[in-house]
C-alpha angles and dihedrals in degrees: 000000000000091000091053089048093052092047091052096049089050092052088046090054092048092048091047089049092053093044092051096044093053097038097039097082094053093073098052099273121136119242087253092052089048093047090050092051090047090050090050092053093049088050090052093049088046091056091054090048089050094049089048090051091048091049089053090050094048089048089055094044092050092047088053090049091052092046092051089050092054092049092044086061093058107104122206093001120163125204112270104164089129091056092062128084122185122207125211120297120243137173120258123216092263093056097256121130115244131191129184113239120201118190124190121205108209091176123105092239136050115279143176129230133209109199124189113208120195117202114211134197124224093275090056095255119145107245101172139001128203134176118221118197116207107195128203103005104184120243111283087000141124128227135183134222139164126245110205125190119246093234139003116300123197138206124013108350127187130183126219129186101242099175134355126186129190116205 
């Protein structure tokens, strides 16, 4: 969604610049005045694009900080990244990205899992991070859960297990 909004703003800025450049001379402006006005419109649109990109980066950083906080609260956890399998991400009806999470408990007692899932865009940049808790997985058993992005993600999105703790 953010990427579509950024692209839309960039096209709007280019259109405005072209319109101002061709129409600018009809009201008595010199070509350099029209060009200056067009450049100003492009700078203004560029500032909006930059602000949207900053907002997206801030959202991802905030989600990562929240995930770290949740994982730091797990006491006595052991690395269980190899016990986690992620399915294929899909878009839910509300626009959020979902991915199935399956955990396998190889311990002889029931255990819980905290799984950090990173959602990545087509360039490999982390665009969202969530932690899914899978409680009371039976001894030598498997259990499924769903990781949901905190906001709408656009374009090609993949999911990756960043951290998994069994406790």
